[in-house]
C-alpha positions, 0 to 999 in steps of 0.5 A: 723202233723201241727207243723212238716209241719210249722217247715218244711216251716221255713226251706224251702227258700220259701213258696208257697201258692197254692190257687188262681193259676189263679192270679199272685204273688203280693209282700207283700209291694203292698198288705200292701198298698192296701185296704181290701178286695182283693184277692192275691197270694203271694210267701213268707217265713214262718218267725214265727208262734204262738203259738209254742206249737199246743195244745195251739192254742186251745181257748174258744170263746164266739160268742155273745160277741166275747171274747177268753180266754184260756182253763183251764187246768185239774190241774186247775179244779181239784184244784178248785173242792178241793177248792169247797168240801162241808162238809155237804150237804142239806139233804132236797135237795135229792131224789126230785121228778125228781132225786134220790140221794145217799150220801156217805163218802170216805175212805181218810183221808179227809172223804169227802161226795159225793152226786150223784143225778140221774135224772129220767124220767118217775119215772124211771132211764134211761139207763146209756148211756142216763142218766144225773147225778150231783155230789156234792163234787167229785173230777176230778178223780171221775167225769171222772169215771162217764162220761165213764158210763153215758151220763152227768155229771154236778158238782153242790153245795147245798145251802139253796135254792137249787142246783146250778152250780158251778162258770162258771170257772168250766165246767157246763157239762161234756160229754165223754171227753168233758168239756163244758164251759159258758161265764162268761159275757154273761150267767145268771146261773139258779137254777139246778131245771130248768132241770126238765122241760127237764126231763118231756120231752117224750124223753129227749136227754140231748143235751148240747145246751138244757141243757145250754139254760135251765140253762141260760148259753152262752156256749163257743166254741172251736176254733183254733187260730193261727198267721203266719208271712210271709215275701218275702223281700218286707215286713212282713205280719201278717195272722191269722187263726181262725176256730171252 
């Protein structure tokens, strides 16, 4: 894997970047004193790399405002879900024209109330693998169970005027084992009722990009970011890797 490869590179006396075979090797001191953009081939040792743990290299990036942020951990998500659990749902928001609702109380000490809203299409529920559902008051464990069977899961909360997304510290959508996040700065979240336009389509696909658009969310993308410090005796050069 990449981490063990980088560690081997640090142990070797020199690291050779094999691209641009037609170019002669250039000292890092010369490169540092040159103006960009240029193409060079270098022969250097990998002195350090960051972050030290490979999983820490994955970040969330907004292509609109160009911001980078850390990916929230599962523990953070679960803690916030527990803090946002509601004690009573607005029953007037259940079983609307475009979704069916089921509510039950959990058997644990807290006796939480959980509501799942199943989005309909042509007055019928779609096959589970094609179904979008919304959940109020669920835990992370309960949500992951739902994502294994249904196509998309959206955590929501109810207010007097309708269903809404949770704070954008949460994923606005979960699909399979992927959590989709939105940019707090660039998003203007709309009420969940905006999804009814997608439910009315002939064959709703429930693609994350379409869901984000109708909900006013600027989606964040997962990116891979690393920093390498190279050294050849004439000077150090920082190299940055950024890719989707």
